[in-house]
C-alpha positions in Angstrom: 3.0 12.0 3.7 2.1 15.4 2.3 -1.6 15.1 1.6 -1.6 18.5 -0.1 0.9 17.6 -2.8 -0.2 18.3 -6.3 -0.3 14.6 -7.3 -2.8 13.7 -4.5 -4.9 16.8 -5.1 -5.2 16.0 -8.7 -5.9 12.3 -8.0 -8.8 13.3 -5.7 -10.1 15.7 -8.4 -10.1 13.0 -11.0 -11.7 10.5 -8.7 -14.5 12.9 -7.9 -15.0 13.8 -11.5 -15.2 10.2 -12.4 -18.0 9.6 -9.9 -20.0 12.8 -9.9 -19.1 14.3 -13.3 -22.1 16.6 -14.2 -23.9 16.0 -10.9 -25.4 13.5 -8.5 -28.9 13.2 -10.0 -30.2 11.1 -7.1 -29.0 13.3 -4.2 -30.0 16.5 -6.0 -33.5 15.2 -6.5 -34.0 13.8 -3.0 -32.0 16.1 -0.7 -32.9 19.9 -0.4 -29.9 22.1 -1.0 -29.8 23.5 2.5 -30.2 20.3 4.4 -27.5 19.7 7.0 -26.3 16.2 8.3 -23.7 14.4 10.3 -21.9 11.3 9.4 -19.9 8.7 11.2 -17.2 6.7 9.5 -16.8 3.3 11.2 -15.2 0.0 10.6 -17.3 -3.1 10.6 -14.4 -5.5 11.1 -11.0 -5.5 12.9 -8.2 -4.0 11.0 -5.3 -1.5 10.6 -6.4 1.9 9.4 -4.7 3.7 6.5 -5.9 6.7 4.5 -8.0 8.8 6.9 -6.2 12.1 6.0 -7.0 11.2 2.3 -10.6 10.7 3.2 -10.6 14.1 4.8 -9.1 15.7 1.8 -11.7 14.2 -0.5 -14.5 15.8 1.5 -12.8 19.1 1.8 -11.9 19.3 -1.8 -15.5 18.6 -2.7 -16.9 21.1 -0.1 -14.5 23.2 2.0 -17.4 24.1 4.4 -17.6 20.5 5.7 -16.2 19.8 9.1 -14.2 16.5 9.2 -12.9 15.3 12.5 -10.5 12.4 12.4 -10.7 10.4 15.7 -7.7 8.0 15.2 -4.4 8.2 13.4 -3.3 6.0 10.4 -1.7 2.8 11.7 -4.3 2.5 14.4 -5.4 -1.1 15.1 -9.2 -0.8 15.1 -11.8 -3.3 16.4 -15.1 -3.7 14.7 -17.5 -0.8 15.5 -14.7 1.8 16.0 -15.7 5.2 14.9 -12.9 6.6 12.8 -14.2 10.0 11.8 -17.1 12.4 12.1 -18.3 14.6 9.2 -20.8 17.4 9.5 -22.2 20.0 7.1 -24.1 19.8 3.8 -26.0 16.5 3.5 -25.6 16.7 -0.3 -21.8 17.0 -0.1 -21.4 14.2 2.4 -23.5 11.9 0.2 -21.6 12.9 -3.0 -18.2 12.3 -1.4 -19.0 9.1 0.4 -18.1 6.5 -2.2 -14.8 8.1 -3.4 -13.7 8.7 0.2 -14.5 5.1 1.3 -13.0 3.6 -1.8 -9.6 5.1 -0.9 -9.9 4.3 2.8 -11.1 0.7 2.4 -8.4 -0.2 -0.1 -5.5 1.4 1.8 -6.8 -0.1 5.1 -7.0 -3.5 3.4 -3.4 -3.3 2.4 -2.3 -2.1 5.8 -4.3 -4.9 7.5 -2.8 -7.7 5.4 0.7 -6.3 5.7 0.3 -6.1 9.5 -0.9 -9.7 9.7 2.2 -10.9 7.7 4.6 -8.7 9.6 3.2 -9.9 12.9 3.6 -13.6 11.9 7.4 -13.2 11.5 8.1 -10.6 14.2 10.6 -12.8 16.0 12.8 -13.1 12.9 15.1 -10.6 11.1 13.2 -10.8 7.8 11.2 -7.7 6.8 8.1 -7.5 4.7 8.6 -5.3 1.6 6.2 -4.4 -1.3 6.8 -4.5 -5.0 5.8 -2.5 -8.1 2.7 -4.6 -8.5 0.4 -1.8 -7.5 -2.7 -0.3 -8.9 -1.7 2.1 -11.8 -1.8 5.7 -10.4 -2.1 4.6 -6.8 1.5 3.4 -6.1 2.4 6.3 -3.7 -0.7 5.7 -1.7 -0.5 1.9 -1.6 3.1 1.9 -0.6 2.2 4.4 2.2 -0.4 1.8 3.3 2.2 -0.9 3.5 4.3 1.3 5.9 1.2 1.9 8.0 0.9 -1.9 8.3 4.4 -2.3 9.5 6.0 -3.2 6.2 8.8 -1.5 4.2 9.0 -0.1 0.7 11.0 -1.6 -2.1 11.8 0.7 -5.0 9.1 3.1 -6.1 9.8 2.8 -9.8 12.4 2.1 -12.5 14.0 5.4 -11.7 15.1 5.1 -8.0 16.9 1.7 -7.8 18.7 -0.9 -9.9 17.1 -4.3 -10.2 18.6 -6.6 -12.8 16.0 -9.2 -13.6 16.0 -12.3 -15.8 15.2 -10.5 -19.0 17.9 -8.0 -18.4 20.4 -10.9 -17.9 19.1 -12.7 -21.0 19.7 -9.6 -23.2 23.1 -8.7 -21.5 24.3 -12.3 -21.8 25.2 -12.9 -18.2 24.9 -11.6 -14.7 28.5 -10.5 -14.8 28.0 -8.5 -18.0 24.8 -6.9 -16.7 26.3 -5.8 -13.4 29.4 -4.5 -15.1 27.2 -2.4 -17.5 25.3 -0.9 -14.6 28.5 -0.1 -12.7 29.7 1.8 -15.8 26.5 3.9 -15.8 25.6 4.6 -12.1 27.5 6.1 -9.3 29.2 4.2 -6.4 26.4 5.2 -4.0 23.7 3.3 -6.0 23.1 -0.2 -4.8 22.7 -3.0 -7.4 20.2 -5.8 -6.9 20.2 -8.9 -9.1 17.4 -11.5 -9.4 18.6 -15.1 -9.4 16.8 -18.4 -9.9 19.5 -20.9 -9.0 22.5 -21.3 -6.6 24.8 -21.1 -9.6 23.4 -17.7 -10.5 23.7 -16.7 -6.8 27.4 -17.5 -6.9 27.8 -15.4 -10.1 26.0 -12.5 -8.5 28.2 -12.7 -5.4 31.3 -12.8 -7.6 30.0 -9.7 -9.4 29.7 -8.0 -6.0 25.9 -7.4 -6.2 24.7 -5.5 -3.1 21.3 -7.2 -3.0 20.3 -10.6 -4.4 16.7 -11.5 -5.0 16.0 -15.3 -4.7 13.2 -15.8 -7.1 10.8 -18.7 -6.4 13.5 -20.7 -4.6 12.5 -23.7 -2.4 13.1 -23.4 1.4 16.1 -25.7 1.1 17.6 -23.5 -1.6 17.1 -20.4 0.5 18.8 -22.0 3.4 21.8 -22.9 1.2 21.8 -19.4 -0.3 22.1 -17.9 3.2 25.1 -20.1 3.8 26.7 -19.3 0.5 26.2 -15.5 0.9 27.8 -15.4 4.4 26.6 -11.8 4.7 28.3 -10.6 1.6 25.0 -9.4 0.1 21.5 -8.6 1.4 19.2 -11.5 0.5 15.6 -11.0 -0.6 13.1 -13.8 -1.0 10.4 -13.4 -3.6 7.7 -15.4 -5.4 5.2 -17.8 -4.1 5.2 -16.5 -0.5 1.9 -16.8 1.4 0.6 -16.5 4.9 1.0 -20.3 5.1 4.7 -20.5 4.3 6.1 -17.1 5.3 7.2 -18.2 8.7 9.3 -21.0 7.3 10.8 -18.5 4.8 11.7 -16.1 7.7 13.3 -19.0 9.5 15.9 -19.4 6.7 17.6 -16.2 7.9 16.6 -14.2 4.8 16.8 -10.4 5.1 13.8 -9.2 3.2 10.6 -10.9 1.9 8.9 -9.2 -1.0 5.2 -9.9 -1.5 3.3 -8.5 -4.5 0.0 -9.7 -3.1 -0.1 -7.2 -0.3 -0.9 -4.6 -2.9 -2.3 -6.4 -6.0 -4.6 -9.0 -4.3 -6.0 -7.6 -1.2 -9.5 -7.5 0.3 -10.8 -4.0 1.1 -11.5 -3.5 4.7 -15.2 -3.2 5.4 -15.8 0.4 6.4 -19.0 2.3 6.2 -20.4 5.9 6.6 -23.6 6.3 8.4 -25.5 9.6 7.9 -28.2 11.2 10.0 -29.9 14.6 9.8 -28.4 17.2 12.0 -31.8 18.7 12.6 -35.0 16.9 11.4 -37.2 18.9 9.1 -40.1 20.7 10.9 -42.7 18.4 9.4 -40.9 15.4 10.9 -40.5 16.8 14.5 -42.9 15.6 17.2 
């Protein structure tokens, strides 16, 4: 990930403007301009960390004089109490950047943690966890990065980089066969075509149309097992819809190739991470 790319730089800029805007009236009233401090970023619970370089960029964009020392890499499996980073410099700047930096880090780490938990539960089977386009608007690049940090894989990033013929496309085109044929007339031979199906009859039509990937939408376990038999390796099979931590192992046992789960980005719990700040040097009137 290029943390200096213009998209991320602008995203941080807008996030800081949203929070600080014309100034932090509390910090500016309470903290003298020259006061120096040190801060520790630490996780209060176990989890997989994602977004530390982003946290660093938040603080440095706000105040380039700050020193930010990252103590672990993204993808690190942290236990409760692990110190993830140290920040030193202007107390005002640390306080002003705290919320934005933690918002990013907590959300991305929450995604990585949940993805890791799901991936670990099916590690003895061939199925891979993949994400979807059900991401927070404007944060897709970051959230899909977090999925990778948790041991998952990325599905398409948008409508522009892969073909996925869904139920509404099929309804308008008239049939799977017509939809696939229309795509083949438009895209090159190197572009894979994925088709969403809801029944074994549609699966057979997608196979006859030589779809490269077939998404089994909200199929029962028995239907998935039958789909694997019918496909016989002629197409990559992806399970999607209604997949939870409670049933994912059974889904993996069907022999499916990929398991896409929107919840790993759209319905996650942020990891509990905090930033504790102390004065670098107590004021003279507070020294013993």
